[in-house]
Each structure stands twice: as structure tokens, then as C-alpha cells.
C-alpha positions as CSV (number, residue, x, y, z in Angstrom):
1,M,45.8,-18.9,-41.8
2,S,45.0,-22.3,-41.6
3,E,43.4,-24.5,-45.0
4,F,40.2,-24.3,-43.5
5,D,39.9,-21.3,-42.9
6,E,37.9,-18.9,-45.2
7,P,39.5,-16.2,-47.2
8,G,38.6,-12.7,-46.0
9,K,37.6,-13.8,-42.2
10,A,39.9,-13.4,-39.5
11,T,39.7,-16.0,-36.9
12,A,39.6,-15.6,-33.3
13,G,42.8,-13.7,-31.7
14,E,43.6,-12.8,-35.5
15,P,43.2,-9.2,-36.7
16,A,40.9,-8.7,-39.3
17,E,41.7,-7.1,-42.2
18,P,41.5,-3.2,-42.6
19,G,37.7,-2.1,-43.4
20,K,36.1,-5.7,-42.0
21,T,34.7,-6.6,-38.8
22,A,36.2,-9.7,-37.3
23,V,33.5,-12.2,-36.7
24,S,33.6,-14.7,-33.7
25,E,32.7,-18.4,-33.8
26,P,29.4,-19.7,-32.4
27,G,30.1,-19.5,-28.8
28,G,32.9,-16.7,-28.8
29,P,32.4,-13.5,-27.7
30,G,30.4,-12.0,-30.2
31,R,27.3,-14.1,-29.0
32,D,25.5,-15.4,-25.7
33,A,22.5,-16.9,-24.0
34,V,20.2,-14.1,-25.3
35,G,21.2,-12.2,-28.3
36,E,23.8,-11.4,-30.8
37,F,25.6,-8.9,-32.4
38,S,25.0,-9.5,-36.1
39,G,28.6,-8.5,-37.3
40,V,27.2,-5.8,-39.5
41,G,28.7,-2.1,-38.7
42,P,31.0,0.7,-39.8
43,A,34.0,-0.6,-39.4
44,A,36.2,1.8,-37.0
45,G,37.2,5.4,-37.8
46,E,33.8,5.1,-40.3
47,S,30.3,7.1,-39.0
48,G,28.3,4.8,-37.7
49,G,24.0,4.7,-38.7
50,S,21.3,6.0,-36.3
51,G,21.1,4.0,-33.4
52,K,24.1,2.0,-34.3
53,G,27.3,1.6,-32.4
54,A,30.7,0.6,-33.9
55,V,30.5,-3.2,-33.1
56,G,27.2,-3.6,-34.7
57,E,23.7,-4.0,-34.3
58,W,21.8,-6.0,-31.3
59,V,19.5,-8.6,-32.6
60,K,17.8,-11.5,-30.2
61,S,18.9,-14.9,-30.4
62,E,16.5,-17.6,-31.6
63,R,16.3,-18.5,-28.2
64,Q,15.4,-15.5,-26.3
65,V,12.9,-14.6,-28.6
66,E,11.1,-18.3,-28.2
67,R,11.2,-17.4,-24.9
68,E,9.3,-14.5,-24.9
69,R,6.8,-15.8,-27.3
70,V,6.4,-18.9,-24.3
71,R,5.7,-16.0,-21.9
72,R,3.3,-14.0,-23.8
73,S,1.5,-17.4,-24.6
74,H,1.4,-18.3,-20.6
75,A,0.1,-14.5,-19.7
76,R,-2.7,-14.6,-22.1
77,R,-3.6,-18.3,-21.1
78,S,-3.9,-17.1,-17.3
79,A,-5.3,-14.3,-18.5
80,S,-8.2,-15.7,-20.1
81,I,-9.0,-18.6,-17.6
82,A,-9.0,-16.0,-14.7
83,T,-11.7,-14.4,-16.8
84,V,-13.6,-17.1,-17.5
85,S,-13.3,-18.6,-14.3
86,T,-14.5,-14.7,-12.8
87,I,-18.2,-14.9,-14.7
88,V,-18.2,-18.0,-14.3
89,F,-18.4,-17.5,-10.5
90,I,-20.6,-14.2,-10.7
91,V,-23.0,-15.5,-12.9
92,L,-23.3,-18.8,-10.4
93,V,-23.5,-16.0,-7.4
94,V,-26.1,-13.8,-8.8
95,S,-27.9,-16.8,-10.3
96,I,-28.4,-18.4,-6.9
97,V,-29.0,-15.0,-5.0
98,T,-31.7,-14.3,-7.2
99,N,-33.8,-17.5,-7.4
100,S,-33.5,-17.5,-3.6
101,P,-37.2,-17.9,-2.0
102,G,-36.4,-14.1,0.1
103,W,-35.3,-12.4,-3.0
104,P,-38.3,-10.2,-3.9
105,R,-37.9,-9.1,-0.4
106,V,-34.5,-8.5,0.4
107,Q,-35.0,-6.3,-3.0
108,D,-37.7,-4.0,-1.9
109,T,-35.4,-3.5,1.2
110,F,-32.1,-3.1,0.1
111,F,-32.2,-2.1,-3.4
112,D,-34.8,0.6,-4.1
113,P,-33.4,2.8,-6.5
114,D,-35.9,5.4,-5.1
115,E,-34.8,5.2,-1.6
116,F,-31.2,5.3,-3.0
117,A,-31.5,8.5,-4.8
118,K,-33.4,10.0,-2.0
119,A,-31.1,9.2,0.6
120,L,-27.7,9.7,-1.3
121,P,-27.2,13.6,-0.7
122,D,-28.0,13.5,2.9
123,V,-25.5,10.6,3.1
124,L,-23.2,12.3,1.3
125,S,-22.7,15.3,3.4
126,G,-22.5,12.7,6.3
127,F,-20.0,11.2,4.5
128,L,-17.9,14.3,3.9
129,L,-17.9,14.4,8.2
130,N,-16.2,11.3,8.0
131,I,-13.6,12.2,5.8
132,R,-12.9,15.4,7.8
133,I,-12.7,13.3,11.2
134,F,-10.4,10.6,9.0
135,L,-7.8,13.4,8.2
136,I,-7.9,14.9,11.2
137,A,-7.4,12.1,13.6
138,E,-4.8,10.4,10.9
139,L,-2.2,13.1,12.0
140,L,-2.3,13.4,15.3
141,I,-2.0,9.6,15.1
142,L,0.8,9.6,13.5
143,V,2.2,12.0,16.0
144,V,1.0,9.8,18.8
145,G,2.2,6.8,17.7
146,L,5.4,8.0,16.9
147,L,6.1,9.5,20.0
148,V,4.5,6.5,22.1
149,A,7.0,4.6,20.4
150,L,10.3,6.7,20.8
151,A,9.2,6.5,24.7
152,R,9.0,3.0,24.6
153,G,12.6,2.7,23.1
154,I,14.1,4.8,26.1
155,R,16.5,2.7,28.0
156,K,17.9,4.9,30.7
157,P,16.9,4.1,33.9
158,A,15.9,8.1,34.9
159,F,13.4,7.6,32.1
160,F,11.6,4.6,33.5
161,P,8.2,6.2,34.6
162,I,8.2,7.7,30.8
163,R,8.7,4.1,29.3
164,A,6.0,2.5,31.7
165,L,3.6,5.1,31.1
166,A,3.9,4.3,27.3
167,T,3.5,0.3,27.8
168,L,0.7,0.6,30.2
169,Y,-1.2,3.0,27.4
170,T,-0.5,0.4,24.1
171,D,-1.4,-2.4,26.4
172,V,-4.8,-0.7,27.4
173,F,-5.9,0.8,24.3
174,R,-5.1,-1.9,21.9
175,G,-7.2,-4.5,24.8
176,V,-10.4,-2.5,24.3
177,P,-12.6,-2.6,21.7
178,T,-12.4,0.8,19.5
179,I,-16.4,1.2,20.2
180,L,-15.8,0.9,23.8
181,V,-12.8,3.8,23.4
182,I,-15.6,6.2,21.6
183,Y,-18.6,5.4,24.4
184,L,-16.3,5.8,27.1
185,I,-14.8,9.4,25.4
186,G,-18.3,10.6,23.8
187,F,-20.3,10.5,27.1
188,G,-17.2,10.3,30.2
189,L,-15.5,13.5,29.3
190,P,-18.7,15.7,28.8
191,A,-20.0,14.0,32.0
192,L,-16.7,15.9,34.6
193,R,-18.2,18.8,33.4
194,L,-14.4,20.6,33.6
195,Q,-13.7,23.3,32.2
196,G,-11.9,23.0,28.5
197,I,-13.2,19.4,28.3
198,P,-14.9,20.0,24.8
199,T,-18.2,19.1,24.0
200,D,-18.9,18.8,20.1
201,L,-19.4,15.0,19.2
202,A,-17.5,15.4,16.3
203,T,-14.2,16.6,18.4
204,L,-14.8,14.1,21.1
205,A,-14.7,11.1,18.4
206,I,-11.5,12.1,17.0
207,I,-10.0,12.5,20.4
208,A,-11.5,9.0,21.2
209,L,-10.1,7.1,17.6
210,T,-6.9,9.1,18.2
211,L,-6.2,7.1,21.8
212,S,-7.2,4.1,20.1
213,Y,-5.2,3.7,17.0
214,G,-2.2,5.9,18.3
215,A,-1.8,2.3,20.3
216,Y,-1.5,0.5,17.2
217,V,0.1,2.9,15.3
218,A,2.8,2.8,18.1
219,E,3.8,-0.7,17.9
220,V,3.8,-0.3,13.9
221,F,6.6,2.5,14.4
222,R,8.4,0.5,17.1
223,S,8.9,-3.1,15.3
224,G,10.3,-0.7,12.0
225,I,12.9,1.1,14.5
226,E,13.8,-2.0,16.2
227,S,14.4,-3.5,12.2
228,I,17.3,-1.1,12.1
229,H,20.5,-3.0,12.2
230,P,22.5,-1.8,15.0
231,S,25.0,-1.1,12.9
232,Q,23.6,1.5,11.0
233,V,24.0,3.2,14.6
234,A,27.1,1.9,15.3
235,A,27.9,3.3,12.2
236,A,26.2,6.7,12.6
237,R,28.3,6.9,16.7
238,S,31.7,6.6,15.2
239,L,31.3,9.6,12.6
240,G,29.8,11.3,15.5
241,L,26.3,11.8,15.7
242,S,24.8,12.5,18.7
243,Q,21.9,9.4,19.8
244,V,19.0,12.2,18.8
245,K,20.9,13.0,15.4
246,T,21.0,9.5,15.2
247,L,17.9,8.9,15.4
248,R,16.6,11.7,13.6
249,F,18.9,11.3,10.0
250,V,19.8,7.5,10.5
251,V,17.0,5.1,12.4
252,L,13.9,6.9,11.8
253,P,14.0,7.8,7.8
254,Q,14.9,3.7,7.6
255,A,12.2,3.0,9.7
256,T,9.5,5.4,8.4
257,R,9.7,3.7,4.8
258,R,9.7,0.2,6.2
259,V,6.2,0.8,7.8
260,V,4.5,2.8,5.3
261,P,2.4,-0.5,4.0
262,P,1.1,-1.3,7.8
263,L,0.4,2.0,8.3
264,L,-1.9,2.7,5.5
265,N,-3.3,-0.9,6.4
266,D,-4.4,0.9,9.6
267,F,-5.7,3.9,8.2
268,A,-8.0,1.7,5.9
269,S,-9.1,0.1,9.3
270,L,-9.3,3.4,10.7
271,Q,-11.6,4.8,7.9
272,K,-14.1,2.4,7.9
273,D,-14.2,2.8,12.0
274,T,-15.1,6.4,11.4
275,A,-18.5,5.0,11.4
276,L,-18.4,4.3,14.7
277,V,-18.8,7.7,15.9
278,A,-22.4,7.4,14.6
279,T,-23.3,5.8,18.1
280,I,-22.4,8.8,20.2
281,G,-24.6,11.2,17.5
282,P,-22.2,13.2,15.2
283,L,-24.6,13.2,11.6
284,D,-22.0,11.6,9.7
285,S,-22.9,8.9,7.3
286,L,-23.8,5.9,8.8
287,R,-26.0,8.1,11.1
288,Q,-28.0,9.5,8.2
289,A,-28.4,6.4,6.7
290,Q,-30.1,5.3,10.3
291,I,-32.3,8.8,10.2
292,H,-33.7,7.6,6.7
293,A,-34.1,4.1,7.3
294,A,-36.1,5.0,10.6
295,S,-38.2,6.8,8.7
296,T,-38.9,4.8,5.7
297,F,-38.2,1.2,7.4
298,N,-36.2,0.7,4.1
299,Y,-32.6,-0.3,4.2
300,T,-31.6,1.3,0.9
301,P,-29.8,3.8,2.4
302,Y,-26.9,1.9,4.7
303,L,-26.4,0.5,1.0
304,A,-25.6,3.8,-0.1
305,S,-23.1,4.6,3.0
306,A,-21.3,1.5,2.0
307,L,-20.6,2.3,-1.4
308,L,-19.1,5.4,-0.2
309,F,-17.0,4.0,2.3
310,I,-15.9,1.4,-0.6
311,L,-15.0,4.0,-3.4
312,L,-12.6,5.4,-0.2
313,T,-11.2,2.4,0.9
314,I,-10.5,0.3,-2.5
315,P,-8.1,2.8,-3.3
316,M,-6.1,2.9,-0.3
317,A,-5.8,-0.8,-0.2
318,R,-4.4,-1.0,-4.2
319,L,-1.8,1.9,-3.0
320,T,-1.0,-0.2,0.1
321,D,-0.3,-3.2,-2.6
322,H,1.6,-0.8,-4.7
323,L,3.9,0.3,-2.3
324,A,4.3,-3.3,-0.4
325,A,5.6,-5.0,-4.0
326,R,7.9,-2.4,-4.5
327,T,9.3,-2.9,-1.4
328,R,9.7,-6.5,-2.0
329,R,11.4,-5.7,-5.2
330,R,14.2,-3.1,-3.4
331,R,14.8,-5.7,-1.5
332,G,15.3,-8.3,-4.5
333,A,12.7,-10.5,-3.0
């Protein structure tokens, strides 16, 4: 011990006296950039207090405390600015709309509370049909999309006709607008008068939506499958897995997790496009709104239908954003 050392305190590299805890000098192992050990705690062999370890209690450094204070201050400032700007924008838009010359006429035509209350029960009953069409079509689309994606991934020459047919399917149904597919299926299939062809309008609408969206979902699945690194396949094959088992147990689970956000985006679009089935006659939400609007010459029922679609679509959009953010965090982005 040198003459500059304080009595009763051990220097770095020198054992402490019995019953005392060694204290490191600034910058030593007892301190880092984000906090420090207080140096207060039971000696070795003594029972520690509640929540304290044998080496003392963790205390945040002044730098860490200041950093957290600045972050909280910036978060409050950003939230305040966002709130004020949003309120100003909403007030500005409402002021412009309500002060426009045609606002009284628009208010009577689109925002009539009495017409809204009268049309809502029928529009809501029709919206339940939209939900049933959406749920059934969603399951069928997943199956069709996955099968088409797998068919396009076959590389053996003997299966070239299947791969060519899958490619033709995706090219045709991605190029034809969904409303035209609904017209062709809804009016074309019953006109054939073949035995076994369904005549129920809702069933025909489900078939049309499945064919249209199956092509988009097939490409989503195919991109997910092709995004798996070839080393994954090589590793699985080296372990003795067959090509089918490699696809089932290695490739598809990883690909499915990667394509969940874009799949949810497609299904949000599918939910909105179920309103297109009104063009062939099913009494869905849009069709019920059309019936009320035609009898009263008031378009408020369309607003009721739009609000129902919004209430269903927004949660799906937020779920998509959440899953996309979680995927980025897992990848360290």
C-alpha cells in the first residue's frame, strides 16, 4: 500500500480486508457507461437483503438517467406536436367542408340520421353475408394459392404441363379485373346449364373471388418459398430428408411466417371486394344500401355500409402493421 492510499480501502488487484467490500476506482470494473454498483452490500458469506446480490445494488449512472430524461422529453414533445397538428388539420378540413356552398345539400343526401337508422338493420344483415363470403373464400384462396405456388416450383420435365397451366392461371386472373371475373362466373356458369353447376349467387361469388385472389396469393406464397436460402434445403437433404419432407418441414414453415403480412394485406382487399358481388344480385351490404337509396333517393345507406367495412378493415390493417414490425425486430432491422 502506498502512502497515497486511504486506510481500509483496497486498491485494484489487492484483496480487501475481511468483512469489507472491494471498491474499484473510477473507470474500473465496478463501473460502466450505463450504471454502477453501489458498493454497498453484504460481505461474502453473509445473507443478502431482499433484491440485493452479493456484490451490491445496481444503480443507474447519471449519464443513463439524463439519457432517459431526454428521451421522455422528446417523446412528450413529439406527441404534443402530433396532437396539435392533427387537431388543426381536422378543424381546417371540417371548416372548409361545412362552409362550402353545397354542404347543406350534401348533408341532407349523405348524412341524414333518420335514413341511417332506417337502413342500418338491413345493411347490417347484408354485411353478415359479406363476412360469410369473405371467410369461406379466404380458406379456399389459401389452399388454391399454395397449390398453384407449389405447382410453379416443380422443375421436373415430366410435370411441365402442370407448371405451364399454373403459370397461365396466374397470368390470366391477375390480368383480369375482379369485377369482370365476378360477371363471367356469375352469369357465365349458370348459362352453360350443366349438371352440378351451382346456381346460388353467393356460391358463384365465392368461386369468382377464389379464382381472382388465388392468383395473387399464389405469387405471395411463391415469393416466400423462393426467399428461403438454398443452404436450408441442402442442410435438410444432407440429414436424409426427402424432397417432399424438406418442403413440408423446413421450407414451408419458414416461408409461411415470412408471407403473413402481405397475406393479411390481400385479405383486407378481399374483404372490401366482397362488395363487388352485389353486381350479380346477392343481398349483401352494398345491395341492401342500393335498395334503400333507390326507394328514398337518399345516399345515407351507402355511408352505413362504408362504416361497417371500415370497422372490419382497420383492425386487420393494424394487425398487419404489428406483424410486420415484429418481423423487422426479429431480423434486427
